N, C-alpha and C positions, 0 to 999 in steps of 0.2 A: 205342456209343454216344461215347465219349471223342475215337475216331479222327474222326466225326463232326465233333466240332465242332473240331478240331484243321485240319481241310481247309478247316472254312467259314470260319476264322482266318487260313488260306493263301491261301483267294480273296478275304477282305477287305483285305489286305496287297498282293497284286496288281492288285488295280481302284485303290486307293490307288496304287500307283506309275503303273498307266497314265492316271492323272488327271493324274497331278504332272506326264508326260511331255507329253502334250496341253496342259496351260497352258501350258510352254516353247515348247514348235512356238507355242503360237497368239501368244504373247508376242512370239518371236523375229520370225513371219512379220510382224505388226504395226511394231515399228519398224522391220524391212529396209524393208518397201515403203512407210512416210511415210519415210523419208532417202531412196530411190528418189524416189517422186513430188514431193521439196521440190527435187531435185537438175534431176531434169526441168525441174519449174518453171522455179528459179531461172536454166537455162542455158536457155530456153525449146525443150526439146528435145519432142519426142515416143516414149512409149515403145513398142519392138516386140517381141515375146514372138511364143513360139510358142505356135497355138493347141492347146495339148492333151489336149483333151476325148476320151474314148474310152483312155485311153491303160492305167486303169486294166482294159478287159475285155482290154487286150492282151498283161496281167499275164500270163498261163498261161503262156504260149509263151516268157518269159521265163526265165532261169536262177534259183536260190532267191537267191542274193546281190542279184542286183536289183530282184528284186521287195521284198526286206527293205529296202535302201539307198529306193527309192520311197514306202515305202509308210511310212518312221521320217522322209522329209524332208519329205515333206504337201505336195506340190507345186501342189494346189489351195488347200488356204488360201493358201500364199505368191498365188499367182496371184491369188486373190478377195482379198486386201487389194490387192495392187498397186492391181486394177482402182478398187475403190473408194476411194482415195486419191488416184488421179487423177482421176477423176470428179467427187472432193469439190473436189480445187486444180482442177480445168482443164483438164490436163493427157491430151492426145490420144493415145489408147490401138493402135494399129496389128499386130491378131493376123496372126498369117500361119502357110499349113499349112507343120507339121513334115518333112513326108515329104520324104526324098533330102538337108536340109541339109548333111549332114556325109559324102553321098557325093557329089557332085556339086561340080565343079568352078566356085570364084566367078569365073573369069578370064571362063571359055572356056566355061562349059555341057558340059564334058566328065565321064564318070567318070571316078574315084580311087583309085587301088590303092595298100594297107595297105605300107606302109616303116619295119620299126619299129614300137614299141610307143606306142601313141597318133599316131603319123605317118601323112601320106596326104601322095600324091605322084599331080599330076596328070601325063603319059604326052604328052599334048598339048602344051602350056606348059609345061610344068614348076615349076608353084608344089609346095612341100612347106610345108607345115604342120602342125598340132596340130588334130587334129580338129573341138576346139573350137572353136576359131582359125577353120578354114571355115567352122564353124557360125553364128558369129556375122556370118560377111561374107554369106555368103548369107542369112540372117535377114535385114541388113540392104538388100542387095540387092532381097528381095521387098518390102519394105517404101516404101521409094524410087518400087519402079514401081508401088507400091500408091497412093502417095501421088499421085505422076506422074497416074494414071489418076479419081483420086475428086477433086482440087483444078485439073487444068486446065492443067499447067505443071510441070516438073522443079525449079523456082526457088521456086516458091510455097511461103512458111510456111505451116503448119498451122493457127495458129490466127490466119494475118493477114485482114483485113477482107476484103470483096472490092472491088477500084479498080474506080473510072467515071473519065468525063470531066466529070460533075459533082459537085459538090460534095453528098454527100447529106443533109446539114441543112440543105441550104440557105434551109427555111419552118420552121424551129423545130422540125423534128416528132423527138419523140424517136429518139434510140439503141436500135437492136429486137439483142438476139445475135444471132450467127447461126446458132445453134442449141446441144443442149445443152452446157454449159458452156462457151456462150460464143463456139461457135468448133468445138467440136470436132468433131472427122472424124469418128471411129469410138468409142464405148466399147458392149461389149457388156451390153446388160441384165442384173438380177440376176435 
């Protein structure tokens, strides 16, 4: 009976620390996402990020160290709060497909070879970079391609109103927002 009480006490303490860790992660995700969204709004940037839905299902294939790191990071919470803050502040979000972002050359789209720890090299064009930097360049490239397809041109700002020959408010009509968030290109639903 006493052993059972000790085990219950240990379980209570473990649950307490799990709650504490969850609260710390949640707080970090909220503060970080707010900083990111405010910075993007201040500089009139869109936020491009990998659409990592389904990553949890792929965890079985990953080594144990990676599983633990991903679960502790709680990327889904961070992605949720970034999306939420951007929606609230009217910052466009551009999710891109994550496949091959760190294994294809951003310059010539050919395959990359490992060239030491965390470094990749393109045999075709000679680009050599850190794999995270390559992923960032590929995400940026894909986001810009999506912007070009959606907004109709490579230099159209994601939140800029449509330009016409005629002043749109010539008859005193009220200005209408261009969409969710006042001109937002894409924001996933919740």
